[in-house]
C-alpha positions, 0 to 999 in steps of 0.5 A: 500500500505504501509502495503504491502511494509513493509511486503515485506521489512520484508520478504527481511530482514528475507531472508537476515538474514537466508542466513547469519545464514546459512553461519555462520552455514556452517563455522565450523572453520575459522582462519584468523590470523588477531590477534596474535595467542597466546591463540588460538594456543598452541605450543608443549613443546616437546624438538624436536620442537625448531622452533619459530612461529611468527605472521607476515605479508605476504610479500608485504601485510598488511595481517597477517599469521602464519610464520615458522621463522627459517631454519632447525627446527621442528615445532609443533602447534595446535588449539583445536576446540570448538567441534569435527567436524563430517565428516560423514554427508554431504560435508566437505571442508578442506581449507587453504592458504600457501605461500612459501616466500623463496621457498621450497627445503626440507620441508612440509607445510601440516596440520593434522586434529586430532582426539579427545584427548581420542585417546591419545594426549595432546596439549602441547605434540603434535608431529608426533605421535599424532593421526590424521584423515586426513593429507593434504597439500604440501610436497617436498624434494628430489624425493617427490613433492606432495600435500599429502592427507592421510586418517588414517582409522580404520580397523573394524576387526583388530581395527588397524589404517592404513594410506591410501595415495592418489595415483598420487597426484598433485605436489606443485606449484613451485613459491613463491606466495600464494596458496590455497589448498582445499580438498572436502569430498563428501557424495558419497565417493568422494574426490576432491583436489583443488589448487587455486580453480582448480580441480587437482585430483578427487578420490573415497575413496573406489576405490583400484585404488585411494588409497594405500593401498586400504581401502577395502582389497582384498577378497582373498590373497595368501595362506601363507602355500602353498608351491611350489612342488619340481618337479615344473619346471618354466623354459620356455626354457632349453639348448638343451641336444642333441646339441654339440659344433662344433670342430672349436669353440675356447673358449680360443680365445681372444676378441681383438688382436694386429693389425699387419698391424699397423705402427708407425706414422712418427715423433713419439717422443719415448723419450718424456713423455706425461706429464712433471713437470710444470716449473712455479710451485714453492713450497708453502712457508708454505709447511712442508715436515715433515707434508705434505710430499716431495713436487712435482711439478704438471704435465702438458701436454708436449708441444712437444707432441702437434705438434707430432703424439704422445709421449712415447713408441709406441704400436700397437693398438688392434682390434677385433679378427675375430676368437673370438666366446666366451664361447660356450653354447647349444641353447635353446629349449622349455622345455617339462616339463614347468608348468608356474610360480608357485603361491600359491593358493588364500584363503579367506582374514581373514581381508576382510570387506565390506564398504559402506562408510569410517568410518571417525574419527571426527576432534577435532583439527588442527595441524601443525607438520613439519620439514623443511629446509626452513624458510618463510613458511606462513599459513593463512585463515584456514577453515573448512566448510560444504558448497563448496560455503562458501569455494569459497567465502573465496577464492574470497575475501581473497586469490584471491586479494593477489594472483593477486597482487603477480602475477602482481609483479612477472610478472613485475620482470620477464620482468625487468630481461628478457626484451625478455620475455624468462623467461615468456615462461619458467614459462608457460613451467614449469607450463605445465610440472608440469601438465604433471608430474601429468598425471597418466599413467606417474607415473612411470616416475614422479620423473624423469620428476620432476628432469628434471624440477627442473634442468631447473628451476636452469639452464634456458638455458637448458629449451628447452633440458628438454622439448625435454627430457620429450617429449621423455619420453612421446613418450616412454610411448606411444610406450609401450602402443601401442606395449606392454612392460614387466610389473613389478611384483606387490608386495602386502604390508601388512597393518601396525600396529596400529598408525604406519607410512607409509613406504613413507618418508615425507619431515620431515624425509628427512629433518632430514637426510639432516641436519645430513649430513650437520652436519657430513660433515668434514671440507676440508682437505689439500691434500698431496702427498703420499710418 
């Protein structure tokens, strides 16, 4: 009996050890920042990157993270993995936490998963040109408000690396709480984006509907050498050549004429000006006539005109001319020579290739390279795992307890600031509206919707009006879908050169423009009157 019990105990212990080792094997990389990052993370020596990284506690917690400590700075820091991580086999989870403790108006909080150094970079020289495999995380500035997912993929024919952006990515949460972002790469070519454990986006790497530009090029392309024939007529309608202008059509008649029936109102003050010098205004003591010009009192509305129907010279009002017909033009008729809109013929795409799976480059390092106008961005619990359950466990044990504390504190602060509970309603409304903005068929209006939401966040009293405005946008889209609308022509873009950046601006580029505008803004000048 004792022998059987000992055997069961041994088997249970062995099973537990196997589970532990399996969990350890599935955790490829994990950084908790419990200890100072010096030695593990290398700060770039590049001159542009002056931002100071700090090992700091998250506000309200004893938990440490990697802190962006200064405003309007470029930051770059990198951690080399013990060995490169292959993304080709099985699932891979890229997960990290970030907290925007002072909000985020213009800046990035994304990670770059870098290729091996053989691709041409060094840790001490890490910058925005360092070759990465995947870029993932929040980015917000101006019209940009998205959780980026960018795959840099090598074209097997040309050898060029092209940035492929996830279409319709989710928006960045608008609060100052800790959020956990996860990108799950599946062996069936699927990628899922999770925010706080909730799936926000699912896409297929090989689908042209999910990435821009698509990983697999079009089979055919317009022939660049094909030219439109000179006699090709694209006009669907033409002026009727047999039409004649009517004899009574006066093209010179004005659109408006004086109303001859109008009569000057009684009590009109012809000799009184509409504005007079302010009698209470006095010349400033420091006014210098030579420097500032001759001083003149500011104008005010003439108080005598307030009780009268009007002041100054009376003129008859204008009215529409009943004889006005405008410039005559012949009516349009169907063009008998119409051939349709010309398009070049399609030819086989020389850069076309077939692909069963993306050719993922291995991840050899994790870098943070951002330009942000806000400080207080805190990174924590950076994880690469080969098992979704491992990532879920870290979310439950490391992120969720902090989030619940922050959420409760936020709720208390909102109730104290607004006992009637209006702010709580607004928070829920904003959360719903941000989800609405992420709906794919509203993508054309996403920036407009996000702009409305941000205005409502700054001016809570217009929240209801903003909700109505967004409802009108949605209704407009539905009506277009039902009754049809003019479809915008699609412009095909050619993939960019090797290691070239995508045309889409990141928050870093926009932050640079914003900082330059602030630096170049001239000091207020003293106004002077023109003499």
